[in-house]
All heavy atoms as an XYZ file, in Angstrom:
670
protein
N      72.108    138.158    117.448
C      73.119    138.063    116.422
C      72.562    137.219    115.280
O      72.003    136.148    115.495
C      74.385    137.398    116.983
C      75.379    137.062    115.898
S      77.012    136.423    116.374
C      76.717    135.306    117.671
N      72.741    137.712    114.079
C      72.304    136.975    112.893
C      73.519    136.294    112.265
O      74.552    136.918    112.039
C      71.658    137.913    111.888
C      71.134    137.151    110.669
C      70.405    138.046    109.699
N      69.220    138.591    110.335
C      68.741    139.810    110.102
N      69.319    140.611    109.258
N      67.656    140.228    110.714
N      73.354    135.004    111.967
C      74.390    134.201    111.317
C      73.847    133.768    109.958
O      72.718    133.290    109.861
C      74.734    132.945    112.155
C      75.775    132.097    111.447
C      75.205    133.340    113.546
N      74.656    133.953    108.920
C      74.274    133.511    107.583
C      75.204    132.373    107.166
O      76.425    132.475    107.314
C      74.351    134.659    106.567
C      73.280    135.711    106.875
C      74.194    134.135    105.140
C      73.333    136.935    105.993
N      74.599    131.320    106.645
C      75.345    130.181    106.114
C      75.040    130.096    104.626
O      73.879    130.058    104.235
C      74.924    128.863    106.802
C      75.206    128.941    108.303
C      75.625    127.672    106.147
C      74.589    127.813    109.097
N      76.074    130.066    103.809
C      75.910    129.875    102.372
C      76.680    128.617    101.992
O      77.913    128.610    101.972
C      76.418    131.090    101.598
S      76.136    130.966     99.816
N      75.942    127.558    101.729
C      76.518    126.238    101.451
C      75.598    125.513    100.494
O      74.401    125.390    100.765
C      76.666    125.461    102.759
C      77.004    124.009    102.627
C      78.310    123.743    101.920
O      79.366    124.157    102.418
O      78.261    123.098    100.840
N      76.141    125.059     99.359
C      75.295    124.405     98.362
C      74.984    122.946     98.687
O      74.032    122.386     98.150
C      75.899    124.525     96.959
C      77.221    123.809     96.816
O      78.024    123.832     97.773
O      77.475    123.246     95.734
N      75.755    122.327     99.556
C      75.486    120.936     99.921
C      74.660    120.919    101.208
O      75.123    121.328    102.269
C      76.787    120.164    100.086
C      77.510    120.015     98.759
C      78.690    119.082     98.842
O      78.525    117.979     99.414
O      79.762    119.458     98.350
N      73.426    120.451    101.062
C      72.450    120.507    102.152
C      72.949    119.842    103.433
O      72.718    120.356    104.526
C      71.140    119.862    101.695
C      69.979    120.026    102.618
C      69.440    121.408    102.709
N      68.919    121.828    101.424
C      68.257    122.941    101.232
N      68.031    123.745    102.239
N      67.830    123.275    100.054
N      73.656    118.726    103.338
C      74.109    118.025    104.551
C      75.088    118.884    105.359
O      75.023    118.913    106.588
C      74.711    116.666    104.213
S      76.196    116.718    103.191
N      75.974    119.626    104.677
C      76.918    120.495    105.377
C      76.203    121.724    105.934
O      76.511    122.195    107.033
C      78.064    120.915    104.461
C      78.940    119.764    104.045
C      79.172    119.507    102.716
C      79.521    118.927    104.989
C      79.969    118.447    102.320
C      80.324    117.866    104.615
C      80.549    117.619    103.274
N      75.252    122.236    105.178
C      74.464    123.385    105.625
C      73.726    123.029    106.922
O      73.771    123.785    107.902
C      73.474    123.762    104.520
C      72.678    125.016    104.769
C      71.649    125.224    103.678
O      70.492    124.848    103.873
N      72.056    125.786    102.556
N      73.069    121.873    106.921
C      72.321    121.441    108.098
C      73.242    121.152    109.283
O      72.911    121.489    110.429
C      71.477    120.218    107.767
C      70.307    120.538    106.864
C      69.526    119.314    106.416
O      69.862    118.180    106.846
O      68.577    119.487    105.628
N      74.403    120.549    109.023
C      75.342    120.242    110.104
C      75.834    121.520    110.780
O      75.902    121.594    112.016
C      76.525    119.438    109.571
N      76.153    122.514    109.993
C      76.628    123.780    110.545
C      75.516    124.485    111.314
O      75.721    124.982    112.428
C      77.188    124.675    109.434
C      77.874    125.956    109.854
C      78.925    125.727    110.931
C      78.498    126.619    108.637
N      74.329    124.518    110.750
C      73.192    125.148    111.431
C      72.876    124.425    112.738
O      72.629    125.068    113.762
C      71.979    125.165    110.511
S      70.637    126.189    111.142
N      72.914    123.097    112.715
C      72.668    122.325    113.937
C      73.728    122.607    114.998
O      73.405    122.723    116.179
C      72.616    120.825    113.637
C      71.362    120.436    112.885
O      70.362    121.143    112.889
N      71.419    119.292    112.216
N      74.985    122.730    114.589
C      76.066    123.040    115.541
C      75.844    124.413    116.176
O      76.048    124.586    117.387
C      77.417    122.978    114.845
N      75.411    125.367    115.384
C      75.134    126.708    115.903
C      73.949    126.659    116.867
O      73.981    127.279    117.940
C      74.893    127.705    114.755
C      76.203    127.933    113.995
C      74.324    129.020    115.280
C      76.048    128.651    112.679
N      72.924    125.914    116.520
C      71.761    125.769    117.409
C      72.152    125.108    118.730
O      71.693    125.525    119.801
C      70.643    124.983    116.716
C      69.931    125.753    115.640
C      69.189    126.984    116.148
O      68.591    126.929    117.248
O      69.213    128.011    115.441
N      72.999    124.078    118.685
C      73.455    123.416    119.904
C      74.261    124.369    120.764
O      74.101    124.415    121.986
C      74.286    122.177    119.554
C      73.462    121.035    119.010
C      74.304    119.854    118.556
O      75.508    119.785    118.911
O      73.763    118.998    117.833
N      75.144    125.161    120.128
C      75.931    126.156    120.859
C      75.002    127.191    121.493
O      75.177    127.574    122.654
C      76.921    126.840    119.910
C      77.604    128.008    120.541
C      78.678    127.980    121.381
C      77.229    129.388    120.404
N      79.000    129.252    121.777
C      78.119    130.133    121.192
C      76.234    130.056    119.702
C      78.051    131.528    121.281
C      76.157    131.436    119.794
C      77.062    132.151    120.571
N      74.000    127.620    120.737
C      73.034    128.612    121.212
C      72.344    128.113    122.483
O      72.221    128.853    123.460
C      72.012    128.875    120.101
C      70.858    129.754    120.483
C      69.911    129.882    119.286
C      68.563    130.393    119.704
N      67.644    130.535    118.577
N      71.901    126.869    122.456
C      71.218    126.305    123.607
C      72.170    126.079    124.787
O      71.818    126.354    125.927
C      70.535    124.995    123.222
C      69.349    125.211    122.297
C      68.714    123.916    121.837
O      68.918    122.872    122.492
O      68.001    123.957    120.813
N      73.368    125.598    124.518
C      74.333    125.311    125.577
C      74.811    126.575    126.285
O      75.129    126.541    127.474
C      75.530    124.547    125.008
N      74.850    127.675    125.548
C      75.360    128.924    126.119
C      74.261    129.925    126.442
O      74.541    131.032    126.887
C      76.370    129.587    125.159
O      75.716    129.866    123.915
C      77.576    128.704    124.948
N      73.010    129.526    126.207
C      71.850    130.372    126.469
C      71.891    131.699    125.707
O      71.522    132.735    126.222
C      71.682    130.613    127.974
C      70.270    131.012    128.321
O      69.316    130.629    127.642
N      70.122    131.789    129.381
N      72.342    131.655    124.478
C      72.346    132.824    123.590
C      71.069    132.793    122.745
O      71.082    132.387    121.589
C      73.581    132.826    122.679
C      74.807    133.287    123.346
N      75.627    132.433    124.033
C      75.363    134.522    123.432
C      76.649    133.111    124.519
N      76.514    134.377    124.172
N      69.976    133.217    123.320
C      68.686    133.144    122.638
C      68.536    134.162    121.516
O      67.624    134.068    120.706
C      67.553    133.309    123.653
C      67.541    132.215    124.708
C      67.494    130.820    124.104
O      66.716    130.546    123.207
N      68.344    129.924    124.604
N      69.442    135.118    121.449
C      69.351    136.160    120.425
C      70.039    135.777    119.117
O      70.174    136.607    118.223
C      69.934    137.469    120.949
C      71.422    137.368    121.276
O      71.900    136.245    121.550
O      72.099    138.403    121.253
N      70.446    134.529    118.965
C      71.142    134.070    117.755
C      70.122    133.466    116.787
O      69.322    132.619    117.166
C      72.226    133.025    118.093
C      72.879    132.492    116.832
C      73.269    133.631    119.021
N      70.177    133.926    115.539
C      69.334    133.336    114.505
C      70.197    132.956    113.310
O      71.216    133.588    113.042
C      68.229    134.299    114.068
O      68.784    135.448    113.476
N      69.781    131.917    112.624
C      70.535    131.369    111.499
C      69.704    131.470    110.228
O      68.536    131.074    110.222
C      70.820    129.900    111.788
S      72.463    129.394    111.442
N      70.303    132.002    109.167
C      69.650    132.053    107.862
C      70.542    131.284    106.891
O      71.752    131.526    106.829
C      69.470    133.502    107.377
C      68.611    134.291    108.352
C      68.865    133.527    105.980
C      68.523    135.757    108.040
N      69.951    130.364    106.146
C      70.725    129.524    105.234
C      70.401    129.830    103.775
O      69.248    130.066    103.426
C      70.449    128.053    105.508
S      70.986    127.509    107.134
N      71.445    129.812    102.955
C      71.329    129.964    101.504
C      72.096    128.826    100.856
O      73.167    128.452    101.329
C      71.955    131.286    101.040
C      71.191    132.514    101.436
C      71.393    133.110    102.673
C      70.278    133.085    100.568
C      70.698    134.240    103.037
C      69.570    134.222    100.917
C      69.785    134.807    102.158
N      71.577    128.305     99.755
C      72.328    127.309     98.995
C      72.874    127.915     97.704
O      73.455    127.217     96.884
C      71.518    126.048     98.728
C      70.207    126.321     98.018
O      69.968    127.454     97.584
O      69.417    125.372     97.896
N      72.714    129.220     97.553
C      73.186    129.920     96.367
C      73.881    131.213     96.773
O      73.293    132.037     97.489
C      71.995    130.254     95.455
O      72.353    131.221     94.490
N      75.114    131.394     96.319
C      75.838    132.631     96.621
C      75.167    133.822     95.945
O      75.155    134.930     96.478
C      77.305    132.521     96.190
O      77.408    132.244     94.806
N      74.581    133.589     94.790
C      73.922    134.676     94.058
C      72.646    135.116     94.775
O      72.329    136.309     94.816
C      73.661    134.233     92.629
C      74.941    133.624     92.058
C      75.315    134.081     90.678
O      74.465    134.610     89.974
O      76.485    133.875     90.327
N      71.913    134.166     95.366
C      70.722    134.521     96.145
C      71.126    135.308     97.392
O      70.463    136.284     97.756
C      69.942    133.271     96.562
C      69.230    132.601     95.402
O      69.129    133.210     94.312
O      68.790    131.444     95.585
N      72.203    134.868     98.045
C      72.685    135.589     99.219
C      73.092    137.009     98.837
O      72.718    137.972     99.504
C      73.858    134.856     99.871
C      74.611    135.621    100.971
C      73.675    136.185    102.034
C      75.687    134.756    101.576
N      73.837    137.158     97.757
C      74.275    138.485     97.329
C      73.079    139.389     97.028
O      73.061    140.560     97.432
C      75.199    138.392     96.116
C      75.765    139.725     95.617
C      76.554    140.434     96.707
C      76.639    139.484     94.394
N      72.067    138.863     96.366
C      70.873    139.661     96.064
C      70.183    140.101     97.356
O      69.767    141.269     97.479
C      69.914    138.862     95.186
N      70.082    139.204     98.324
C      69.472    139.558     99.607
C      70.320    140.582    100.348
O      69.798    141.514    100.958
C      69.281    138.314    100.475
O      68.324    137.458     99.900
N      71.634    140.401    100.301
C      72.562    141.333    100.959
C      72.415    142.731    100.354
O      72.314    143.725    101.072
C      73.991    140.823    100.817
C      74.965    141.601    101.638
C      75.699    142.682    101.252
C      75.308    141.352    102.997
N      76.466    143.114    102.283
C      76.258    142.323    103.366
C      74.910    140.403    103.931
C      76.813    142.373    104.646
C      75.468    140.457    105.201
C      76.404    141.434    105.549
N      72.385    142.780     99.034
C      72.247    144.070     98.359
C      70.868    144.678     98.611
O      70.698    145.899     98.506
C      72.520    143.922     96.868
C      73.987    143.662     96.582
C      74.303    143.349     95.135
O      73.369    142.982     94.367
O      75.486    143.456     94.767
N      69.901    143.847     98.979
C      68.569    144.310     99.324
C      68.432    144.743    100.778
O      67.356    145.125    101.214
N      69.520    144.648    101.549
C      69.501    145.136    102.923
C      69.684    144.096    104.006
O      69.736    144.443    105.188
N      69.774    142.821    103.649
C      70.030    141.783    104.644
C      71.383    142.059    105.291
O      72.337    142.463    104.614
C      70.050    140.397    103.986
C      70.340    139.208    104.894
C      69.216    139.026    105.907
C      70.529    137.945    104.072
N      71.468    141.852    106.586
C      72.731    142.048    107.287
C      72.971    140.888    108.245
O      72.050    140.130    108.558
C      72.727    143.374    108.053
O      71.751    143.346    109.076
N      74.204    140.757    108.693
C      74.563    139.700    109.640
C      75.856    140.083    110.336
O      76.646    140.870    109.821
C      74.737    138.367    108.925
N      76.041    139.493    111.491
C      77.282    139.695    112.228
C      78.314    138.618    111.908
O      79.500    138.815    112.111
C      77.002    139.703    113.740
C      76.271    140.941    114.221
C      74.790    140.937    113.864
O      74.173    139.864    113.760
O      74.254    142.041    113.677
N      77.851    137.475    111.386
C      78.742    136.361    111.091
C      78.266    135.645    109.839
O      77.075    135.362    109.705
C      78.752    135.377    112.273
C      79.625    134.143    112.188
C      81.103    134.525    112.078
C      79.414    133.264    113.415
N      79.198    135.379    108.921
C      78.868    134.664    107.685
C      79.791    133.467    107.528
O      81.000    133.588    107.711
C      79.043    135.578    106.468
C      78.052    136.711    106.341
C      78.654    137.982    106.897
C      77.679    136.913    104.898
N      79.193    132.326    107.188
C      79.937    131.132    106.803
C      79.692    130.945    105.317
O      78.554    130.708    104.906
C      79.442    129.895    107.569
C      79.786    129.896    109.027
C      78.908    130.424    109.962
C      80.994    129.375    109.468
C      79.207    130.421    111.308
C      81.311    129.372    110.823
C      80.419    129.901    111.742
N      80.747    131.060    104.512
C      80.605    131.013    103.060
C      81.336    129.817    102.478
O      82.534    129.628    102.734
C      81.159    132.304    102.434
C      80.587    133.610    102.970
C      81.319    134.795    102.347
C      79.096    133.692    102.706
N      80.636    129.037    101.686
C      81.229    127.919    100.946
C      82.233    128.505     99.955
O      81.940    129.467     99.251
C      80.125    127.165    100.212
C      80.581    125.854     99.603
O      81.799    125.594     99.569
O      79.710    125.096     99.153
N      83.414    127.941     99.894
C      84.447    128.459     99.001
C      84.120    128.170     97.541
O      84.285    129.024     96.682
C      85.835    127.865     99.354
C      86.229    128.264    100.776
C      86.883    128.311     98.365
C      86.341    129.756    101.019
N      83.609    126.970     97.256
C      83.300    126.602     95.872
C      81.827    126.229     95.737
O      81.354    125.299     96.367
C      84.149    125.413     95.421
C      85.616    125.721     95.341
C      86.421    124.523     94.878
O      86.007    123.378     95.023
N      87.577    124.796     94.314
N      81.137    127.000     94.895
C      79.757    126.677     94.544
C      79.737    126.612     93.020
O      79.853    127.635     92.353
C      78.763    127.732     95.074
C      78.838    127.788     96.604
C      77.360    127.411     94.601
C      77.911    128.808     97.236
N      79.637    125.406     92.461
C      79.731    125.242     91.009
C      78.757    126.139     90.241
O      77.580    126.222     90.564
C      79.395    123.758     90.795
C      79.742    123.104     92.100
C      79.422    124.134     93.146
N      79.293    126.835     89.246
C      78.486    127.665     88.369
C      78.055    128.993     88.964
O      77.261    129.706     88.362
N      78.559    129.321     90.152
C      78.179    130.566     90.813
C      79.406    131.272     91.359
O      80.515    130.764     91.305
C      77.202    130.287     91.963
C      75.861    129.783     91.497
C      74.804    129.866     92.573
O      74.987    130.588     93.567
O      73.771    129.209     92.405
N      79.164    132.432     91.923
C      80.188    133.222     92.575
C      80.805    132.411     93.713
O      80.076    131.822     94.513
C      79.507    134.482     93.126
C      80.302    135.685     93.541
C      81.078    136.237     92.342
C      79.371    136.764     94.069
N      82.129    132.356     93.778
C      82.783    131.605     94.858
C      82.607    132.335     96.184
O      82.318    133.541     96.222
C      84.285    131.456     94.568
O      84.950    132.692     94.775
N      82.814    131.615     97.268
C      82.724    132.226     98.589
C      83.732    133.341     98.773
O      83.445    134.361     99.403
N      84.922    133.179     98.215
C      85.950    134.222     98.314
C      85.525    135.478     97.551
O      85.675    136.594     98.047
C      87.289    133.707     97.796
C      87.836    132.534     98.591
S      88.087    132.900    100.335
C      89.554    133.886    100.222
N      84.988    135.303     96.352
C      84.521    136.451     95.563
C      83.324    137.114     96.251
O      83.207    138.341     96.253
C      84.158    136.012     94.153
N      82.455    136.310     96.833
C      81.300    136.842     97.543
C      81.750    137.658     98.758
O      81.250    138.763     98.992
C      80.375    135.702     97.979
C      79.138    136.072     98.785
C      78.255    137.063     98.021
C      78.362    134.818     99.151
N      82.708    137.141     99.509
C      83.232    137.874    100.670
C      83.826    139.213    100.235
O      83.614    140.240    100.883
C      84.277    137.034    101.395
N      84.557    139.202     99.144
C      85.155    140.446     98.633
C      84.064    141.450     98.274
O      84.156    142.633     98.605
C      86.022    140.139     97.424
C      86.747    141.331     96.881
C      87.662    140.955     95.729
C      88.391    142.175     95.201
N      89.292    141.828     94.103
N      83.016    140.981     97.608
C      81.907    141.854     97.207
C      81.202    142.427     98.435
O      80.879    143.612     98.487
C      80.930    141.064     96.327
C      79.712    141.828     95.911
C      80.054    142.930     94.938
C      78.774    143.594     94.444
N      78.951    145.000     94.162
N      80.981    141.602     99.444
C      80.324    142.059    100.671
C      81.198    143.099    101.372
O      80.689    144.122    101.835
C      79.988    140.866    101.588
C      78.820    140.072    100.984
C      79.663    141.329    102.999
C      78.523    138.763    101.675
N      82.509    142.863    101.445
C      83.408    143.850    102.056
C      83.369    145.164    101.295
O      83.359    146.237    101.889
C      84.835    143.312    102.124
C      85.061    142.367    103.286
C      86.539    142.098    103.521
N      87.212    141.527    102.363
C      87.273    140.236    102.070
N      86.681    139.362    102.864
N      87.904    139.813    101.017
N      83.348    145.104     99.970
C      83.271    146.328     99.165
C      81.973    147.075     99.436
O      81.967    148.297     99.569
C      83.378    146.002     97.674
C      84.747    145.570     97.242
C      84.777    145.046     95.810
O      83.748    144.724     95.210
N      85.978    144.937     95.269
N      80.865    146.338     99.521
C      79.579    146.962     99.809
C      79.584    147.621    101.184
O      79.036    148.702    101.365
C      78.440    145.942     99.732
C      78.106    145.528     98.308
O      78.598    146.179     97.356
O      77.358    144.553     98.139
N      80.203    146.964    102.159
C      80.283    147.529    103.525
C      81.082    148.811    103.511
O      80.714    149.791    104.141
C      80.925    146.534    104.484
C      79.986    145.439    104.917
C      80.569    144.559    105.977
N      80.949    145.340    107.125
C      81.931    145.002    107.949
N      82.635    143.929    107.744
N      82.218    145.753    108.992
N      82.220    148.808    102.781
C      83.067    150.012    102.753
C      82.354    151.170    102.086
O      82.509    152.318    102.480
C      84.379    149.714    102.024
C      85.310    148.863    102.854
C      86.607    148.591    102.101
C      87.496    147.684    102.907
N      88.721    147.357    102.190
N      81.564    150.885    101.067
C      80.854    151.953    100.354
C      79.574    152.345    101.078
O      78.943    153.337    100.723
C      80.530    151.524     98.924
O      79.538    150.509     98.913
N      79.168    151.524    102.074
C      77.955    151.819    102.834
C      76.678    151.548    102.068
O      75.614    152.006    102.450
N      76.767    150.745    100.991
C      75.580    150.543    100.155
C      74.676    149.414    100.612
O      73.531    149.354    100.206
C      76.009    150.292     98.702
O      76.785    149.115     98.611
N      75.169    148.501    101.429
C      74.313    147.388    101.865
C      74.941    146.694    103.059
O      76.074    146.935    103.420
C      74.162    146.381    100.720
N      74.168    145.791    103.643
C      74.677    144.877    104.639
C      74.738    145.391    106.052
O      73.826    146.018    106.516
N      75.847    145.135    106.700
C      75.999    145.307    108.129
C      75.312    146.555    108.678
O      75.361    147.597    108.061
C      77.477    145.384    108.491
C      78.228    144.144    108.149
S      77.711    142.804    109.164
C      79.239    141.970    109.379
N      74.729    146.406    109.853
C      74.061    147.547    110.481
C      75.043    148.611    110.889
O      76.188    148.415    111.064
C      73.364    146.931    111.694
C      73.976    145.594    111.922
C      74.624    145.203    110.641
């Protein structure tokens, strides 16, 4: 399972990734991988380029960029049109 974290504040990004890693080890889910972005626009570009994931954690507010809510809406639209993302 691929998990994507989009968080502009490094301390929160690392805390979430560490929590996922601890859960992975505690539950023996070796197939879990975490990809982190600090920019919603970088994530969107990667998503439109074919990146996919089963779980996304999106920061709601990223100053000067697409909000997490707008990004989620865009990803859902892309999934419905079949143009990018989820396998």
